N, C-alpha and C positions, 0 to 999 in steps of 0.2 A: 708179884712180887713187891716188898714188906720192904715198911719205910722206918729208915733207921735213922730218925735223926740226931746228931753229936751239936754240943755250941767247942765250938775251936776257942780253945783261952787262950786272953787278951798278952803271953805269953810269945805265942805265938803267929798271931793275925795282930797286933794293933797298929794297927792302920785305919782302924775302923772307930768311928764312939758308939756307935752300936754294936750289939751286939751281933757274934755274927753262927748262925747259925747250917751245917748243910746238914744233904741226905748222902748219906752213907752209899745208899741202897741206888744213887744214879750216877754213874762211872765217874760222870765227866768230874763231879762236885767231890769223890771220893780224889779221884787226881791228883786237884787240884787242896786238898788239906796233904794229901801224901810229899807229895814239893813243897807248902809251907812249913808240912812239920820235917823233911830232912834240911831243909834251908834256916830257921827258925826256932827247928826246935831245943829239947834240951835233953841231954843220958837216958831220962829217965819216958821220957817222949817214945823216943828213939828204940828205946826199950824196948815197949809195946808193939811197934814192926811185926807183920810177916816177911821175913827176909825176900825169900822167895816171890815173893811177891813187889817189891820193892825188885827187885831185878830187875821183873817183865815190865814192870811200867817204867823201868830207872829212860828205856831210848824219845818213852812217849810226854820225860815229866818235861815243864819247863822247869828249869834249874842255873841258877849261878855258871858258870862256865869249871870254876874251882869246888864246888860239890860236883857236880855229876864226873870228875875225874875219880875225887876222893871216892866216887860211891865206885863208878867202873873201875876203879884201884884196888877197891875193896875187895869185891866183885872177883877179880880176876887170884887175886892170893889166898882167898875163899876156898874157887875148886884145885888150886894146886898146889893146898899144905887139908884136901880134903884124903879121908880116906877112902880108897875104895873097898 
């Protein structure tokens, strides 16, 4: 298993005075980062995400209700408007 260290930008995780680095090869840390991006990220941060990965992880992410509902509704819309 390879280690992929990522520095978390301050605008995504601003409650720590120290620089925060996560290991994206650790599923728990990657899930935490995904939740932080969905809750606090910019549109630029969100555009970098794999939406299939977001959809798969959504039920297990610790998100505020309004963010969870927004993404749930988005994926329902995405599926209802996909070309078969």
